[in-house]
N, C-alpha and C positions, 0 to 999 in steps of 0.2 A: 503492501499501498502505500504511495508516495505521503509524503511526513509535509510537505510544502508545495500548495498546488493554489497557482494564480489563475485569475479570471481576468479578461481586460473586454471592456465594452464602455456601453452608456451604463450610469449607475444609478439610481433613486438617491435625493428626490430631483435629479432632472423627469421631466416629464416626455416619456415614452416608451413604445412599447419593449424596445431592446433593454432601456434602464429597467424596468419591471422584471423582465425576464434573468439579467444578469444575478438580480437580486434573488430572485428565487431560486434559481438553479445553485449560486453560491452556498444560499442557506440551508438547501436540501443536500447538498454535499457536506457540510460541516455539518448537518445533524448524522448522515450515515457514516460519517469518518472524523468519531470525536476527537480521537488521538492525531489528526493530522491540522496542521496551519492551512487557515484559509483565509486569502486574502484578493484585493480588488486593485487593480490600475482601472481608471476610471479617465474617457474622454470627454473633455470637455468641447461645450460649442461658443463658450464665450470667457472672455479674459478672466474674466473672478471667480470661474470656477461656481461649484455649490457647495451646501453645509453638509457634507457628505459624514455618515457612521463611518467609528475606528475601522471597519472592515477595510476602507479604502485607503492603501497604503503608498501608492504614488498617482499621483493625474498627468495628462497629456491633454496640448492644446490641442484640438483638431486640426487645424490649418498651417502648425508648425513642426517641420519634418525633424528640426534638431532633436525635440521633444521627445520624437517615435526613437532617437536613439540613445537619447538619454535613460529613457525607459526600458530599453533594452539593457543597458549598462545596471540598471538597476535589479532586473531580475537577475542578470549572471551574477552579481555582487552578491546578493541574498541568497544563491542557490534555491531558487526554485525548481522543486524535481518536475512540475508539469505545467504546462500554459493552455490554459481553456480560452481560444478569442471568438468572441461572439462577433459574426460578419453578416453586414448590411451594406452596400454600395455608399449610401448616404450619411454614413457615419465617420467617414476616416476623410480626411486632407487629401488634396492631390486629384490629379486626373483618374476618374472613377475609384478613385481611394487609394490610391498608389503609394502615398504615405507608409500603410501599414507595411509594405511590401520591407521596408527598412528597418522595420524593427524586425521581423520575422529573418530576416537573413544574419541577423547579431545574435539571437538570441540562442543559446545552448543546449536547454532542454527540449523533450518532446513537445510538440506541439498539436495541439487536439484542437480541431476550428469547427463550429456550429454553422452553418450557412442556413441564413433566416430568408433569404432571396437567390435563385437561380433563373439564371436569363438562358432560355432557349435560343433567340436571338441576337447575342451582346452586340455592341460596337467593338471597333478594333480597340480600343483603351482598356473597355471591361473586360474581355476577353485574355488582352496582354496581364490585367491586373489577376484576373482567377486564375489563370496559368500559372501565375506563381505564387499564388496563394496556396493552390492544390500543391506545388510543386514542395512548399516549404512547411506541409501540414504533415504532421505522420498519422494521424486518422482525419477524416472529416465525419461530422454528425449533420444529417439530414432529418426531417422530421416527417416525412413520407413517403412511399414507395415511388411517386410520381418526381419527387426530388431526387432518389436515386438514380431512375431514370434517365431523367436527363443528362446526371455527371457522368453516365457511364456511356449514352451514347451522342454527346456532343463535346463531352469533355475529355473523354479515353479513362477515366478512371476504374480500377479493377476495382472490382465488387469486396475484395479481402480489403481495400482500406475504406471502406465505409460502414457505417454503422447508423441502421433506423429505429431513432428514438422518438415518440411523440413530445410534444409540446406539453410542458407541464401545466397541469391545474391545481386548483384549491378544491382541499378536501371537503365536499358540502354533504350534508345528510339527506337522504333521499325523503324528501317533503312535501305535501300538496302546496301550491302557491300560496292559499288560502291564508297558513302559518305568518307569511310575512305581510299580509296587503294591508292589514291596519296600520301599523306606524306612518304609513308613506300616504294614507286618507284616500286607498283604492281598493277599499274591500267592497265585494259583488261586482268589480269590472275584470275585463279580460285583458291582460298586459300585454303589449306585445312591445321588444325592448331592442333596440340597438345600442351597443355600448363601444368606445375605444375615441380614439382622436379622431376629431371630425373634419373633413376636408373630402373636396368635391367627388375622387373617387369610389367612396363609399357607396354611392346611389340613393342616399335617404330620398332625396326627391321623388323615386319612383313608389316608394312605401306610403307617400303623401298622396300624389295621386292616386293609391291604391284604395285610400283611407275611404272615400265617401261610399263605394260598392260596399267594404267590409262594416261600415257603421249603419249602413241601411238593413244587414243581416243580422249584426249583432250591437246594437244600440250602445252599449256599455264597455266596447271597446276603446282602449287607451294606447295611444303610442307612445313611447316614454325614449328620449334621442339624451343617453346618459355618455358624456365624454365632454372634455375641453377642446376647443380649435386646434388642430397641430399647430404647436408653434411657429413652425418657419412659415406657415401661413398666414398665421396673425402677425408676422413681421413683416410680412409684404402685402395683402391684402386689408387686413384688420380682421373683423367679424363679416365680410361682404357676404358670405356662403351660410353662414348660419341666417343671417338677415333675409336673404332668398328663399329659404327653406320656410322662415316664417311667414313672409309674404305669400309664399304658395301652399301654407295650409290657411291662412284667412280667405284666400282666392274660393279655394276649394270648400269652403265652409265647413272646416273640421277643424278651426283652431283650439274648440272646446275638446277635443278630442289628443292632441299633441302636447306633450310636455317635455321640453329641451330644459336637463338639467346641467348647465356649462359649469363643472366643474372634472378635474383628475381626481379620481374618488380612492380613497386609501382600499387596500385589501380587504379589510374586516368590511366596510360600509358595502363592497362590492358584492361580497354574499350575501349581503341583506337583500341589495336589488335584484340580484339573479334568482335568488328564491322567491321573488315576487313574481318572477315572470311567468307566463304560462306558453307563449311563442316568442322564439328568439328570430329577429329577421338581420341578415347577411345580403343584402341586395347589390353586392358590389359589382364593379363595372367590368374588372379585368380578368378575364380567364386563368392569366398565367401568374397566378398565385400559389406557391407551393405550400405556402402555410398561413394559419391567421391562429392566432393566440386566444383574440376573443370566440371564434368556435370553438376551439378545443376547450375553452373554459366551461362555456354556458351547454353545449353538448356533454360534455364530462359530469356534469354536473345534474346531468337527466331532464334536462328539458327540451320539447318540440323545436326544429329548427325549418323555419322555411329560407331557403337561400339560392342563391343564383349560383349556377355551375362551372365557380372557380374550380382550379384542381384540386386544391385542399378539400373542398366543400364534396368534392364526388367522390372522393376516397372514404370520409369519414359518413358522408351519410348514402352512401350506396345502399342497395339492397334494402334496400325500405327502412333506414335506421334516419331519415329525415324526408323532406319536400324538396325537391328541386326545380325550380322555375327558369326561364330563359330569361336573358338579359336585356336588360330596361324596358320589361312589357308587365305595368302596373296590373293589367288586366289578370295575369296570369298570376301575381302575387296575391291577386285579392281572394282568387279562386284557392289558393294555395291557403292562405291564412284561413278561408272560411270552413274548406274541407277539413282542415283541424279541429275549428271550434264546434263545426257540427256533427263531430263524430269524437268524443268524448271518449268511449273506450280504445278506438286507435291510437288517438294520442297520447292514452296511458299506456299503451304496449312500446309505441316509441321512445316513450320517456322510461321504460324500465330498462328498453335495451342499450340504449344510447349510455343509463348508469350504467350499468353491468360493463361495459365495453371500459367507459372511462376508469375503472379501479385499477386498469393498467397504463394509466395519466397520468395519475396526481404524484403532487411533487416528489414525496422519498421515495415511491417505485421508480420516478425519472432519475431521482438521485443516485440509485444504487446504482442503477443501467450507465452512467457517466462515470462512477468510481469504478468497475469493470475496466471502458473504455480507457479509462488513464492508466490502468494496471498495465493493460494492452499495450497502450502507446511504449511505456518505459521498460516494458519488457522485450517490445520489437528494436527499439533503440539500441545498436550495437555499440557504439561508441558515444561516450557521455560527458566529454572533457568538463569542466567546471571552471576551471582556471579562467579568471577573468580575460586575461588577455592574451590566450590561447588564439595563434590565428592573426593576430590585430597587425600584421604587416601592413605597411603602406602598398603593398600588391594585392590584398584580399579585401582591403576596404574603402570604400568610396572616399574620394579627398574630400575635406571640407571646403563648402564652398562660401564665399563670400557673404554676409547676413543682410538680408533685403533693408535698405535704406534709400529712400525715396524723397528726403531731404532739397537735393537739389533739383529733382523733375518737379516738386512744388516751388520752388523760390523761382523757377523758371518759369512759372503759371499765374494766370492773372484771370480774370472774368472773363476774357475774350478769348483765349486758348495759351499754347505753350510758346514763347517766344524761339525766335532761331538761333539767334548767337549770345555769347557770353563773351564779356572781356574780365580772364581768368575766373572766378564762380557767380563774378555777378552779371546778371540779366544785359544784354544789350538792347534799349529801348531804339535807339536808331535804326534798327535791321529790321525792327518789327515781327509777323508773324508769315508762316506760308503753310500751305496745305499739306506738303510732305511731311513735316515734322508732327502736325495734327493728327495726321491721319496713325503715324507713328503711335504719336502717345497714346490714342484710343486703343489701338491694338494692344497696346501693354497694360492698359487698366482693364479689358475685357480678360486678358490670358492670367492677371494678378489677382481677377475676382475669381476665377476659375480653382487659381491654387489654393487661395489663402482667404478670399471670403474678407469680411469686416477687420482680420489679423493685418491686412496690408497699410492700413490705416485710412481714417474716415476720408482723409481730405484728397486722398487719391480717387475715391470713390465719387466724392463731389464734383472735384474736377474732371473726370470721365465726361460728364455732364455739358461742361462747357469746350472739350475735345471735338464730343459730336455736333453738337450746337456750330460749329466752327464750319465742321465738313458741310451743316445741311447749308448756313449761308455761302458756303464755296462755289455751290452750283447754282448757275445762271439755268433757270429752267425751258428759258427760250433757248437755248443753243445746244442745251443739254453736258454744256462741258464748266469742267470745274476750274475758279481761278485758283491761282497760285498764290501770290504773295500780297499783304496785307501791311499797312504802315500802322505804326504804333496810335493814330487817327484813326485805325477802324476805316481808312479808305482802300480799295482793293487797285491796285499798280497794273492791273491789266485786264483784259475781256476773257482769254481763257488760257489756262495757266498749260506748262508742258505736257505732252502723253505721258512721261513718266508719272506724273503728279496727279493727273488724272486718275491714272490706273492703280495707284498707290491710297489714292482716297477708295476706290473700288475695293481694292484687297481688304482694307481695313473695315468698310462696311460689309462686304460679306461675313468677315468674322462677326462683327456686332448683330447681325441679321440672326447668326446660326447660333453663339455662343452666348451672348450678354443674357444674366440672369433676371435683365429688366426689361419687361413687356413693353413699355413703351421705347426702349433704345432698341428692341429688336426688330419694330413694325417701323420704325423710320429710320432706322439701318438699311433694312430691305426696300422700302419706298424710296428712298436717296438711290440703291444699287441698278434700281429698276430703271429709272431717271435716268441715269449715266453710262450704264454698259454698253448702250445700241453704238455710241460715237468710237468704240475701240475697234468696230469693224475695218474703219478707215485709217487706223493708226500705223505706222511705219517701225515702233521703235522695238526691237524685240523685246527690251527689258520693260516695257509697256503693256506687250504681250504675257511676259512672265506675270507679272501682278495681276493682271486680270485673271488669268488662269488659276491663281491660288485665293484669288476672291471669289471667283464661280466655284470651284472647289468647298469653301465655307458655307457658301449660298446654298448651294445643292444637298448639302444635309440638312437643311430646312424644307429646301423646296425640290425634290430629285426629280420632278416630274416636269420642271420648268422647260419647255420644247427652247425656249429661245434662246436660251443661255447654255442647253446642251449644244443649240448650231455653233455658238460663238465658240463653246471649245473646242467644237472639232476644226473648225476653222483656224484656231490661233494655233493646236496643235500641229497644224499642218504646215502654217508658215514658218514654225522654229525646224520642223523636219526637211523644208525644201532649204532653208539656209545650211543646215546641217551636210546637206548632201552638196550644196553648191561651194562650201567653204574646207569641209574637213579632210582630211588627209592623214597616213599613218601617223606622221610626224606631228602633226596640227590637228589634233581632232576637238575641234572649236565651230563655234555657228558664227563665227565675223572672224575677219583677218586680223582681229586684235582683240586684247584682253584688258576693259577699261575698268568698269566700277561695278558693283552688284552683281557680280560673274557666276557667282553661281547660283542665283533665281532661277536663270535660265534653265540650269539643270534640275532644282528642285520643283519646279514648274512640270516638268515633263514626268519626274519621278511620279509628281501627286494626278497626274492628269493620267499616264497611263496606267496606273493601277486602278481609278475611278473607272474608268472606262474599258478596262480590259485590254488596252493596246499596247502590246507586248513591245514591238518596237520602241515606240516612245518610251517606254520604262527603260529598255535598256539601252538607249541610247542616252537617259536623265544619267543612268548611273555610268555610261562608259566616260563620259564627257566630266564629270564628276570627279571620277577616279582619278583622269589625267589634270584635273585642276588641283586636286592637293599635291599630285606630286611636282609641279610648277611653282607652288607655294611653299615650299620647305626647305630650309637649311639644312646643310650638309649634317650640322648639327642636332637637327629633329624639331627645331623651332618653327612655327607657323611663320611665313613671310609674304603677308598678301602684296599682290601687284600693286606697286607705287604710282600715287595718283601723278607723279610728276614726272609724265610721260610716256606713262602705263607699258607695255608691251605690244609691237606687231611682230608679226609672222615674217621670219628672217631679220630681225632688226634685236636692239638688246633693252631688254627689259628694265624698265626703274624699278629701283628696290625702294626709293623711299617716299618720304609723305606716303607712308603707310596708314589707311584710314578703318576707322573702327567698324564702319558699315560691312567691309569686306571680311572680318571677323564673323560678324554676328550673322553673314548670309552664310558663309561655309559653315557655322554651328548648326544656323536650323536644316539647310540641306544633308546635312551628314545623320541629323537625327532622321529626317526623311526616308533617308534611303536604308538607314536601320532597319526602320520600320515596313519596309519593303522587303527588305532581304534577309532579317534576322541575323545579319553577318556584324558581329560586334566588332570587326575593325573600323567601322563607320562610328563607334561609338570614341572611339581611341581618337581619330581624327576629331571629331567636336570636342572632346576635350584638348586635343591641340591647338585648337581654335580660341578657344575661350581661354586658355591660360596665355594668349598673347595679352591679353588685359591686363594680365596680373604681374606681367614681368618677364614672362619665356619668349623673348623676342630679340632680334637683333643687336640691341642695348643693355637687355635687364634690366629694362627701367617698366615699372607698373605705370599703366594710363588709367585705371582706376584708383580712385581718391578715396579713401578707405574713411577718410573725415570727412567730406562732403557730401558724399553719394555721386557725385561726379565723375564726367571721363573725359581726358584731354582729346582734342580735336584729333590728332596723328602722332604717327613717329617720325620723326627727320633724322638725316645721316647722323645728326651730332646732338640730339635733344627731344624732350617732348615738349610739342604744343601744349603751352598751358592754359589755354582757353578751353573751358569746359560748355560746347554748344550742346543744345537741343540733340542735332543728329546723333553725335558722340554720344551722349549721356545714354539716351535711348537704346542705342546700339548695344549699351554695354546692359542696361537691364533686362531688355528682349532676350539675349544670349542667357543671360541669368537662369530669368524663369523657364529656357528651354529646358537649360540644365537642371533645376530642380526637377524639371516634368519629367523627365524622362531618364537621368542616369540613375538615382535610386534604385532603380527597376532591377539590376542587374549588376553583378559586381564585376569589376573591368580588370584585367591585368594592368599591369604595370606600362605608362605609355612608354618607360624607357626600354623598354624590351627589344 
């Protein structure tokens, strides 16, 4: 029996289902193994944390990658014998919750992971995280046979690695509901219940629409909606959904038959509410739900259930153990409820069978089964070195990335947008603003929001509105072209900007339309993108084609069937391929007769488009050209050396080595990460790391361009010095590269770049 058992997940008093589950599981295991020490690592979604009980021995901040590594250190130093992880994509930071992988790679004890959500059709980020999660877990626990089947068929997990253990439930006596009703003032009434955190996916509106028919046949029926609005929904929308349900009840004339109890109830109170229930309703809208804790609770308590046929409900309520009705069908809900209320004998039979089956689901029984899994995981682990520093060589751990410091970006920004240039680290008002830099700033704000949410800083979240507003103002709706340069006095200095600035705006707007968590931002970004992309058809700049392709890539994540953008993407890919065929040779595999600026973007655009379009030629040329570009941007000692802007590099001519620009390093970081995602070849991650370290001093002069004090980045590397001005383009290039490194590198341990 393991002596020190650690649990990781959300934890009470945080208000969410995972927090309740982690608490209940920890207590059940602790009671089942009184000689073992059980403790918890709690995941916080807010900086101040929560008022936890003594069970919580360490905390980590959801969006802070370093706190995951510190948590791994704590577990290793304290010699935990086994770690039980609660996994849900939404509770861990990073792309698709990837921060968790940084912890799992460094802990030295066996890991047992409980999967609360299993996706049949994960996106690429979700699949990568799930594959890493399964790789670093000694055993996985699922709560239904359907979950086990998906893991086996979609993720190739062997049956021997999986355990099916039902969701734990409260142990309630089998009593008639009339015993509990007087305390709630509903004696003599038929109580219908839905409980849990309230959100649109629950389908409560369909029950309210069914109530008029139910009340006509059973006038004493009352529908109790028990639970607080989901905290994340509350933060973004307030009580809009709950208020819409209240209006719906009034419009249907059933407001006297609906009770909202807007509270997150304690386990003791929940027992009483469940006890008073006659029929439980789960009208959820999504079939792809392998686990429902609320369904498990009420079913195991011996209550009749009417539910839509999501996966867990099909499994639990099959063979007559409940009533399944079609999705989004109030009429079927009405017939299902009335069919039970009309036939008390049938309802009593369903209750008895559910209660008998529920004895296997009560927390003491579930706790014992988890203990057996923990024992098995410990015995399966052949090597269990817990020396805290074992294997902590530079080659086996990802090197630390600089901390996020946005001071200089905020200093360079005002209510209009971000200034172009700086004198040292002071904004240069004289040079005004440009669309190029505000597009980059908006991309950064969206990416950091994905990575870090509010923890990246309130100021940047507020400032992102200004960056997007600048792009909206830059668009001339008559011509469909974006202007670029604006004076400090907010006067546009041209009728239309360069092709590249126009396309950079589209790139930023494509990202905003797909990735912003702000609904208004998404809608405005999509609208501006749709207004601006037709002009690109007449552009001649290969970089403008590439930026547009990257914008289309993001835009089509949200609008995959938009034919106009698909047509433009095909045309732009063909234009790049035509350039390749015209200029490339064995010794010069490139799209032009010169290497100039933002070179890696051409490769990146073809890699992204080649994957999305299943265009093998485009993907192959993107990878080949990027491979050559890495070879000519490397010193004999292995440093990244971008093509210098002081003359560039023309075929059959001498290359310029200096006036090296941060833009080139950032473009290389981004392109190499896309190449890794396309191929799985970790050599690309090494090239990305090589380019990123150029910012930190691994360059021709051995001087850092990033200023750890100000958060700014120097404008370039000259033959004998660093350009000390910290303009927007350079500073944004560094922070965009840093964000990409944070989102990608910790998912896999890299060999040493010096090998």
